[in-house]
N, CA and C of each residue as an Amber inpcrd file, in Angstrom:
protein
   273
-182.5570000  -5.1810000  40.9600000-183.8160000  -5.4500000  41.6020000
-184.1780000  -4.2450000  42.4550000-185.3940000  -3.7770000  42.3500000
-185.8440000  -2.6280000  43.1010000-185.9280000  -2.9510000  44.5860000
-185.8720000  -1.9160000  45.4050000-185.9760000  -2.0900000  46.8500000
-187.2810000  -2.7790000  47.2230000-188.3850000  -2.3960000  46.5850000
-189.6600000  -3.0370000  46.9170000-189.6310000  -4.5150000  46.5620000
-188.9750000  -4.8450000  45.4680000-188.8580000  -6.2430000  45.0840000
-188.0320000  -6.9920000  46.1100000-186.9510000  -6.3700000  46.5650000
-186.1310000  -7.0210000  47.5710000-186.9380000  -7.2600000  48.8380000
-187.7650000  -6.3090000  49.2230000-188.6080000  -6.4860000  50.4000000
-189.5790000  -7.6360000  50.1860000-190.1810000  -7.7000000  48.9910000
-191.1080000  -8.7920000  48.6880000-190.3750000 -10.1290000  48.7410000
-189.2090000 -10.2000000  48.1070000-188.4570000 -11.4520000  48.0800000
-188.0380000 -11.8440000  49.4850000-187.6080000 -10.8800000  50.2970000
-187.2070000 -11.1680000  51.6650000-188.4010000 -11.6590000  52.4690000
-189.5280000 -10.9900000  52.3450000-190.7210000 -11.4150000  53.0700000
-191.1280000 -12.8110000  52.6350000-191.0000000 -13.0900000  51.3660000
-191.3730000 -14.3910000  50.8460000-190.5070000 -15.4910000  51.4440000
-189.2000000 -15.2750000  51.5140000-188.3220000 -16.3110000  52.0360000
-188.5230000 -16.5180000  53.5200000-189.1290000 -15.5530000  54.2040000
-189.3970000 -15.7250000  55.6290000-190.6270000 -16.5770000  55.8830000
-191.3690000 -16.9160000  54.8520000-192.4220000 -17.8750000  55.0730000
-193.8270000 -17.4970000  54.6610000-194.0110000 -16.5500000  53.7660000
-195.3420000 -16.3300000  53.2400000-195.7060000 -17.6030000  52.4910000
-196.5910000 -18.3730000  53.0150000-196.9290000 -19.6460000  52.4050000
-198.4300000 -19.8160000  52.4150000-199.0060000 -19.9240000  51.2460000
-200.4490000 -20.0090000  51.1660000-200.8740000 -21.0300000  50.1220000
-200.2040000 -22.1690000  50.0890000-200.5860000 -23.1700000  49.1080000
-201.6710000 -24.0550000  49.6770000-202.5730000 -24.4550000  48.8170000
-203.5940000 -25.4080000  49.1920000-203.7920000 -26.3350000  48.0120000
-204.1550000 -27.5570000  48.2820000-204.4920000 -28.5470000  47.2670000
-203.3010000 -29.0200000  46.4480000-202.0820000 -28.7510000  46.8750000
-200.9060000 -29.3150000  46.2340000-200.2200000 -30.2250000  47.2360000
-199.5360000 -31.2380000  46.7260000-198.7870000 -32.0840000  47.6450000
-197.3860000 -31.5290000  47.8640000-196.8210000 -30.8140000  46.8880000
-195.5030000 -30.2140000  47.0780000-195.6310000 -29.0200000  48.0080000
-194.6970000 -28.9000000  48.9430000-194.7580000 -27.8320000  49.9300000
-193.4760000 -27.0260000  49.9280000-193.5860000 -25.7600000  50.3310000
-192.4370000 -24.8760000  50.4630000-191.5210000 -25.3980000  51.5660000
-190.2180000 -25.3820000  51.3150000-189.2310000 -25.7730000  52.3250000
-188.1950000 -24.6650000  52.4350000-187.9520000 -24.1970000  53.6480000
-186.9220000 -23.1780000  53.8440000-185.5500000 -23.8350000  53.7490000
-184.5220000 -23.0250000  53.5900000-183.1600000 -23.5310000  53.4000000
-182.7170000 -24.4400000  54.5370000-183.1090000 -24.1340000  55.7650000
-182.6780000 -24.9430000  56.8980000-183.4420000 -26.2590000  57.0230000
-184.4520000 -26.4700000  56.1920000-185.2500000 -27.6930000  56.2580000
-184.9160000 -28.7090000  55.1660000-184.0340000 -28.3850000  54.2370000
-183.7880000 -29.2810000  53.1120000-182.6140000 -30.2430000  53.3300000
-181.8920000 -30.0860000  54.4410000-180.7910000 -30.9960000  54.7320000
-181.3390000 -32.4180000  54.8030000-180.7410000 -33.3000000  54.0440000
-181.1740000 -34.6880000  54.0310000-182.2160000 -35.0160000  52.9880000
-182.8070000 -34.0040000  52.3550000-183.7700000 -34.2710000  51.2860000
-183.0190000 -34.5360000  49.9870000-183.6110000 -35.3270000  49.1230000
-183.0130000 -35.6760000  47.8400000-183.4130000 -34.6510000  46.7850000
-182.4180000 -33.8990000  46.2590000-182.6770000 -32.9140000  45.2150000
-182.9680000 -33.6430000  43.9090000-184.1160000 -33.3350000  43.2930000
-184.4950000 -34.0540000  42.0760000-184.5760000 -33.1670000  40.8370000
-184.3790000 -31.8690000  40.9900000-184.4240000 -31.0240000  39.8120000
-184.4520000 -29.5490000  40.1420000-184.4440000 -28.7660000  39.0730000
-184.4840000 -27.3110000  39.1560000-185.5020000 -26.8450000  38.1340000
-186.3730000 -25.9260000  38.5240000-187.3210000 -25.3690000  37.5730000
-187.1290000 -23.8590000  37.4970000-187.3650000 -23.3220000  36.3220000
-187.3420000 -21.8860000  36.0770000-188.6500000 -21.5200000  35.4070000
-189.3060000 -20.5170000  35.9450000-190.5800000 -20.0750000  35.3780000
-190.5030000 -18.5680000  35.1840000-190.8580000 -18.1100000  33.9860000
-190.8380000 -16.6900000  33.6530000-192.2530000 -16.1800000  33.4670000
-192.4080000 -14.8880000  33.6140000-193.6700000 -14.1980000  33.3300000
-194.8310000 -14.6970000  34.1870000-194.5800000 -14.8910000  35.4820000
-195.6660000 -15.2130000  36.4000000-196.2780000 -13.8900000  36.8380000
-197.5420000 -13.7030000  36.5570000-198.2220000 -12.4610000  36.9230000
-198.9170000 -12.6300000  38.2610000-198.9240000 -11.5540000  39.0440000
-199.6990000 -11.5630000  40.2710000-198.8800000 -11.3360000  41.5160000
-199.4470000 -11.7620000  42.6230000-198.8620000 -11.5590000  43.9390000
-197.8490000 -12.6550000  44.2700000-197.2100000 -12.5230000  45.4060000
-196.2840000 -13.5560000  45.8630000-196.9980000 -14.8850000  46.0800000
-198.2220000 -14.8460000  46.5420000-198.9930000 -16.0690000  46.7180000
-199.2870000 -16.7300000  45.3740000-199.5380000 -15.9240000  44.3470000
-199.7460000 -16.4560000  43.0000000-198.4820000 -17.1410000  42.4940000
-197.3370000 -16.5210000  42.7510000-196.0530000 -17.0970000  42.3500000
-195.8590000 -18.4400000  43.0390000-196.0820000 -18.4980000  44.3330000
-195.8980000 -19.7460000  45.0670000-196.8500000 -20.8320000  44.5640000
-198.0700000 -20.4470000  44.2430000-199.0370000 -21.4120000  43.7230000
-198.5460000 -22.0310000  42.4110000-198.0360000 -21.2070000  41.5040000
-197.5190000 -21.7040000  40.2220000-196.3310000 -22.6460000  40.4570000
-195.4200000 -22.2620000  41.3340000-194.2560000 -23.1060000  41.6090000
-194.6900000 -24.4240000  42.2420000-195.6460000 -24.3820000  43.1570000
-196.1480000 -25.6120000  43.7840000-196.7620000 -26.5430000  42.7380000
-197.5090000 -26.0000000  41.8010000-198.0960000 -26.8210000  40.7350000
-197.0250000 -27.4350000  39.8460000-196.0130000 -26.6290000  39.4860000
-194.9170000 -27.1390000  38.6530000-194.1480000 -28.2340000  39.3980000
-193.9310000 -28.0420000  40.6910000-193.2400000 -29.0520000  41.4980000
-194.0490000 -30.3420000  41.5300000-195.3490000 -30.2270000  41.7060000
-196.2350000 -31.3930000  41.6790000-196.1290000 -32.1490000  40.3600000
-196.1360000 -31.4030000  39.2600000-196.0550000 -32.0250000  37.9300000
-194.7980000 -32.8750000  37.7850000-193.7290000 -32.4910000  38.4810000
-192.4620000 -33.2170000  38.3750000-192.2680000 -34.2190000  39.4990000
-193.2910000 -34.4360000  40.3210000-193.2370000 -35.4430000  41.3640000
-192.4860000 -35.0370000  42.6220000-192.3110000 -33.7580000  42.8320000
-191.5860000 -33.2790000  44.0140000-192.5090000 -33.2330000  45.2260000
-191.9310000 -33.4790000  46.3890000-192.6680000 -33.3270000  47.6450000
-192.4230000 -31.9570000  48.2560000-191.2660000 -31.3710000  47.9450000
-190.8450000 -30.0890000  48.5130000-190.2140000 -29.2370000  47.4240000
-190.2320000 -27.9320000  47.6020000-189.5120000 -27.0190000  46.7220000
-188.9410000 -25.8930000  47.5580000-187.8410000 -25.3230000  47.0720000
-187.2310000 -24.1720000  47.7290000-186.9250000 -23.1420000  46.6630000
-187.5030000 -21.9680000  46.7760000-187.2710000 -20.8960000  45.8200000
-185.8990000 -20.3060000  46.1030000-185.0470000 -20.3040000  45.0550000
-183.6770000 -19.8170000  45.2320000-183.4440000 -18.4610000  44.5820000
-184.2580000 -18.1000000  43.6030000-184.1700000 -16.7830000  42.9760000
-185.5650000 -16.3150000  42.6210000-185.7920000 -15.0290000  42.8380000
-187.0660000 -14.4320000  42.4680000-186.8000000 -12.9880000  42.0600000
-187.1900000 -12.6720000  40.8520000-187.0080000 -11.3170000  40.3340000
-188.3320000 -10.7750000  39.8670000-188.5670000  -9.5150000  40.1700000
-189.7180000  -8.8390000  39.5950000-189.2580000  -8.2020000  38.2890000
-189.9740000  -8.5070000  37.2190000-189.6470000  -7.9580000  35.9070000
-189.9160000  -6.4520000  35.9070000-189.5900000  -5.7990000  34.8090000
-189.8090000  -4.3560000  34.7080000-191.2650000  -3.9890000  34.9320000
-192.1580000  -4.8200000  34.4680000-193.5890000  -4.6060000  34.6880000
-193.9260000  -5.1080000  36.0920000-194.5100000  -4.2630000  36.9070000
-194.8240000  -4.6280000  38.2940000-195.7080000  -5.8750000  38.3530000
-195.4870000  -6.6820000  39.3790000-196.2390000  -7.9180000  39.6140000
-196.0870000  -8.9310000  38.4900000-194.9230000  -8.9580000  37.8740000
-194.5850000  -9.9460000  36.8630000-193.2410000 -10.5340000  37.2680000
-193.2090000 -11.8200000  37.5760000-192.0710000 -12.4330000  38.2580000
-191.3390000 -13.4670000  37.4260000-190.0620000 -13.6460000  37.7260000
-189.2020000 -14.7060000  37.1810000-188.6590000 -15.4470000  38.4020000
-188.8010000 -16.7800000  38.4050000-188.4940000 -17.5690000  39.5910000
-187.7250000 -18.8360000  39.2290000-186.7690000 -19.1960000  40.1050000
-186.0940000 -20.4840000  40.0280000-186.2880000 -21.1910000  41.3540000
-186.5240000 -22.4990000  41.3010000-186.7310000 -23.2790000  42.5170000
-186.0620000 -24.6320000  42.3900000-185.5460000 -25.1320000  43.4840000
-184.9910000 -26.4830000  43.5480000-186.0950000 -27.4060000  44.0310000
-186.2070000 -28.5660000  43.4160000-187.2170000 -29.5520000  43.7750000
-186.5740000 -30.6820000  44.5790000-187.3160000 -31.1860000  45.5440000
-186.8170000 -32.2550000  46.4310000-187.8530000 -33.3630000  46.5290000
-187.3530000 -34.5970000  46.6940000-188.2260000 -35.7500000  46.9010000
-188.4410000 -35.9610000  48.3860000
């Protein structure tokens, strides 16, 4: 992972959150204690900014009935602004 990608991923985990109109919300690692884990999603080839990535994950979490999600892995593909993401879903 490139240094710039690491900076993006680090900034993202610190709370860049810009979701609207979804019921599933981003949850940081320290906020998931006591939540019921209901699944894991992996999404490849998400194009765009970190906010675009979060929007796609929030929509996928909604589709599966999750109230919360926590992104556990995020990689920028060889092509800039093209992401691969894994997230845990919580009820």
